[in-house]
C-alpha positions, -999 to +999 in steps of 0.1 A: +030-150-123+004-154-150+007-192-149-001-193-112-036-197-098-050-167-081-046-180-045-008-184-046-006-149-063-024-135-033+001-149-008+029-136-030+012-102-028+013-103+010+050-112+009+060-085-015+039-059+004+060-068+035+092-065+015+080-031+003+073-019+039+108-032+048+123-011+020+106+019+037+121+012+071+144+042+071+119+066+054+120+091+084+149+111+070+133+113+036+102+128+052+124+153+071+141+164+039+111+166+017+080+177+038+071+207+059+045+209+087+050+173+099+032+162+131+057+170+159+050+137+176+061+117+146+093+096+152+111+068+135+092+045+159+057+058+149+066+053+112+080+018+117+049+009+138+028+016+107+051-002+084+048-034+105+010-028+109+006-026+071+026-058+066+003-076+091-028-061+074-016-075+041-014-110+054-047-107+073-064-093+042-051-122+021-060-147+048-096-133+049-098-135+011-087-171+008-105-183+039-137-186+018-122-213-003-136-197-034-113-179-059-141-155-070-148-144-034-110-141-029-107-119-060-136-096-049-122-093-014-086-086-025-093-061-053-096-031-029-062-039-015-048-042-050-063-008-057-046+008-027-013-009-036-015+005-072-023+039-058+008+037-036+030+025-065+018+056-085+025+078-055+061+065-053+066+072-090+053+107-084+075+112-053+105+100-072+099+126-099+088+154-076+117+152-051+143+140-075+159+116-050+154+080-040+119+076-026+121+048-001+100+019-014+103+028-051+122-003-061+099-028-045+069-008-056+079-009-093+097-043-095+075-064-071+041-048-062+032-035-096+038-067-115+021-089-088-009-065-087-012-066-125-010-104-125-038-106-099-061-082-119-053-101-152-059-135-137-091-123-120-105-109-152-093-137-175-109-163-152-141-141-149-136-140-111-146-103-110-163-080-135-145-054-155-168-028-140-156-037-105-120-032-115-128+001-132-147+014-102-118+005-079-094+021-104-115+053-104-116+052-065-079+057-063-079+089-084-088+113-055-059+100-034-035+105-063-049+140-070-045+148-033-009+136-034+000+158-063-019+189-049-002+185-015+033+192-029+057+192+000+030+187+026+016+154+036-015+144+017-046+139+038-043+101+035-007+100+045-013+125+073-041+102+086-017+073+086+009+093+106-018+104+131-031+068+135+004+054+141+012+082+166-020+074+186-012+036+185+024+041+197+011+064+225-014+038+236+013+011+236+036+033+256+009+040+282+003+003+287+040-006+292 
């Protein structure tokens, strides 16, 4: 990864994010076993909607970053996504330890998303595409989400609950138009 230019690394990030979401395809039962007070409207379909949605967002975000034709602009645009991905990797590690069972997505998070994310940050810093301060600020920005995850215990964190509610609304809208 470190030998590649930034732009190919970004497309690899979109691909491994989609692989990660595919690993989570059957996460519904894991939620059932490990969480209380789940939104009653939540179904495997609403969860899978969001997994597909996130995969698409990954490709669109990368496309928006590279469309400028400028590696520095691409690095600045992609870093918030990298921060969110690193937050999710750390959440998966926490969930694995907390629930003491396979947390769907853990393998792709650790073996694919984390190394690609690190490579993007290292490349961006090494080539002076972004400032160290920008990376540090984004790193600090993920801390509240991680704290919320830990504090939530066996309840959905506010961020994950918002994701569930968003996908429930989207699936309801799709069902009304069909």
